[in-house]
Every structure is written in C-alpha cells, then in structure tokens.
N, C-alpha and C positions, 0 to 999 in steps of 0.2 A: 457155554464157556464157563469154566470153574475159576473163580477168583482166588487162586492159590499163590503162594510165594513164587513158585516157578513161573506162573503166568505173568506176574508183575515184573519179575526180573527180565524175562525174555522180551516182553512188550516194551519195557523201558529201554533195553538195549536196541531194539528195532527202531524206536522213535528217535533215539540218540543218533543212530546211523543215518537215518533219513534227514535229520536236521543238519548233520555234518555235510551231507551231500548238497543240501540247500545252501549252506554257507560257502562251500568251496566252488560250486558250479552254477549256482543260481536256481537250481531245481531241475526237475525233469527225470530224476533217477530214483524216484520213490520206490520203484519196484525192487531195487536192490535190498531194501530192508524188509520187504514183505515176506520172503522165505522164513525169516526169523519168527515173525508173527504167526505164520502158518503152522509152526511147531506146536503152538498152544491154543489155536483157534482156527475155525474155518475161514477161507479167504473172504467170504461175504461179510462176516463179522469183523474181520480185520479192516475191510473197506469202510465200514460204518464207524469203527474206532478212529481211523485215520482222517476221515473227512473233516471234522472240526479241528483236529490237531494241525492239519495242513494250514488252516487259516492262522492259527497261533504262530506257526513257523514263519509264515509270510510276513506277518506284522513285525515280528522280531527281526527278520532278515532285512526289512526296509530301513533299519538303522544303518545298514552297511551299503545296500544297493539303492543309493539315493537317485533322484531324478536326473542328475548329471550322467548317470550310467545307463540311461534308457535310450534306445534307438527309436525315437518316435515315428520316423517314416515306416520302419518295419512293423512296429506295433500297430500302426494304423491299418496296415494291410492284413496282419495276422489275427487281430482280435475279433472281427466280425465272423470269420470262419470258425474260430474257437467257440463262440457263443452258439452258433448253429450246430456245430459238432457235438457239443454237450447235450443239446436237446435231442439230436438224433441218437446219441449214445444211450440216453435214458430209455428211449423207445426200443432200441436194439437189445438193451440189457434184459428186457422182459420177453423178447420174442426170438432173438437170434442165438445160435450156438456160439458161446464166447470162445470156444476152442478154435473155431475157424478164424476169428479176428486175430487171436494170438498168433497162430501159425502164419497168417498172411503178413502181419506186421513184422514178425521175426525174419521171414524170408526177405522182405524188402530192405530191412535194416542191414542184414548180412551182405546183401548185394551192394548196398551203398558203401559200407565199410570196405568191402573187397575191392571195389573200384578205386577208392582212395588209396588202399595199400598198393595196388597194381600201378597206380600213378606216382609211386615213390613216397607216399605219405607226406606230401607237401601241402601247405595251406595255399590253395589256389583261389585267388580273389575273382569272384564273378559278380556281375551286375545284379541289382535288385530286380525281381520279377514279380509282378502282381499276381499272375495266375499261380505261380509256384507258392507264393505266400498264402494265398487263400486256400489252396489245396492243403498246405502244411497245417494251417490253423484248423481246418475242418477235420483232418485226420487226427490231429492231436486232441481235439475236443472229444471225438468219438472214443479214442483209446484211453484217454485219461478218465472218462466216465465209466467205461466198461472194465478197465483193468488197472487204473492208476499208473498207466504207462504212456503218458503223453509226450515224454521226452524225445524219443526217436524221430517222429515227424518234424518237430520243431528244430532239433539239431541238424537234421538233413537239409533244412532250409538255411539256418543261420551260419553253420560252420563254413560252407563254401564262400560266404560273403567276406571272410577274413576280418571280422570285427576285432577291435582291441579286446583283450581279455576281460577288462572291467565292463565294457559295453556289452559283450556277449553275455556275461553272467547277470548283469543288471537287467538287460532286456528279457532274458529267460525268467528271472525272478518275478518281474512285474507281470509277464504273460501268465505265469502259473498262479500269481496272486489273484488275478481276475478270474481265472478258470476255477480255482479252488473255492472262491467265494460263491461262484454260481452253482457248482456241483454239490456243495455241502447239503443243501436242502433236499435235492432228489435222492442222494445217498441215504440220508436219515429217514426219508419216507420209505425207501426200499428195505432198509435193515431194521428200523425201529429198535434202537439199542435198549438193552435191559439196564436195570439199576447197576448191576455189576460192571457193565461196559462203561457207564458214565463215571463210576468210581475209578476204574482203571484209566480212563481218559484224563481225569484230574491228576492222578499220580504221574502219568507220563508227561504232563505239561512241564514238570520239573526238569525233564531231560533236554528240553528244547534250547534254552539259552546257551548252555555249555556246548551242545552239539553244533549249533549255528556258528558260534564264536570260533570254535576250533577249526571248523571248515573254512571260515573266512581267513583265519591265520594261514592255513595251508595255501589258499588262493594267493595270498600276498607273497608267498615264497616261490611260486611257480611263474616262469616266464610264459609268454604267449604260446610258444611252441610246445612246451611241456603241458600246458593246460589243454591245448587242442588234442595232443596225443592221448592225454588222460580221458578226454571226452569220447574220442573214438574207441578207446579201450572199454569204457563203460557202456558204450553202445553195443559192443559185442556181448558183454556180460548180460545186458538187458535183453538182447535178442535171443540168446541161448536160454535165458529164463522163460521168456515168452514161448519159445519153441517147446521147451520141456513141459510147460503148463498145458499147451495145446495137445501135444502128442500123448502125454501120459493120461490126459483126460479120456482119450479114446481107448487106451489100453487098460484102464481101471475096470 
C-alpha cells in the first residue's frame, strides 16, 4: 500500500462512512465502506487497517448507546456463539476459500429479505429463541472475522424480534464492541500492518467522532419503521456486495 494523498482521502472517507453506519444503526454494516478502501489497498490490508479502528468507533459509540439501550437477555444468548465463531473464523481464514463463505452468506441474506418483502415488509414480532440466537452469534462471529460482514446474521435474528429502535441499535453496538475487541488481535497477527498502515490508521481516527455523531443524529430522525426498512435495505446492499466478492473472485 502506498501512503499517498489519494490513499489518505479514500481511507478517511471509508472510515467516516463506517462510523456513520455505526452511529445510525449500531454497527454490522462495515462492509458498506470496504469497497472504498479496496480502491487503494487490497482487502486483507483493509481488514488489518480497520480492526483497531473498529474498537475506537465502538468506544466512541458507547457515548450514545448506553446500557439502557442493551437487550441483556438477547446478548446473553448471542455472545457465546460470537466468541466461538470468531475462533472458527480465524481458523477458516487460513484454510477455507473465503469466496464460498461470501456467496453462502449473500444467498441466505437475500432469501431472508425476500421473505420479509413477500410478507408485506412489516415488523413481525416473534419470540426469543435460544437455538436461533446461538446460531446467529456463531455465524456472525465467523463472517465478521473472515470478511468484516457479521451484520446480516445478527440482523436476521434481531429484526424479527421487533425491538425498539434504540434497543436494536444499542444491542447491535455492544455485540460488535465485544466482537471487534476479540478479533482485533487475530487480524493484526494475520496482516502484520506496516508503518504506513499504522500512520494511515492514526489519520483515520480523526474521521470517527464526526461519522458516529452524524449517524446518531440520523438515527434520532428515523422512526422505528423507517429504521427497520433502512436496515433491510442495507442487508440487500451487503448481500449483493458479498455476492459480488465471491463470484468475481472465481472469474478473476
């Protein structure tokens, strides 16, 4: 990676966008900003750059997503699977074809959103399920470690619960705060950032406060229905990005 003005500007914009998503939706849509970073660096380097920055975003976001916004019963079910999933993701990162994981996750996400659309796009409240929560946590741990795309599995569990918008965002935020803290060290071991990457990381820290704050302001302007529709829309974008990453990898 060359530390040029173009690289700094593009990376800064990508981190700002990811921070904005963290402030607006609690996290889980980091992959939306990764295409920008991929313009100036390879995806693995981008992953190493983002891993510590995610922690900074999480700490800043906790100013807004306080303990009163956390769904503790759901987190108690989700977090054990997340921890195990990150460990499995670390192993799979070294041995498994990442394109397969991306395509599978994209297909499952598109089916989930398609069923919601066919059902009239309504927020249908379903009961909490331990097996579904553990599965969602496990899948999110694997995909967040492999591709920084842990949002879809978590959203597929939380959205049907019909949580209030603050509880949804706060629970998502804390979930990824734990996950990002755990996966930072494995990512840094895999990538081993250069001096230029560390310098770029320090510069991009400046994009985080404004990005998270503006996202939080947007969250305050959306009602629950609008927030949920936005989340489903972002799931489609995320799934299409994953699908493109997987398929294009075979065509390259």
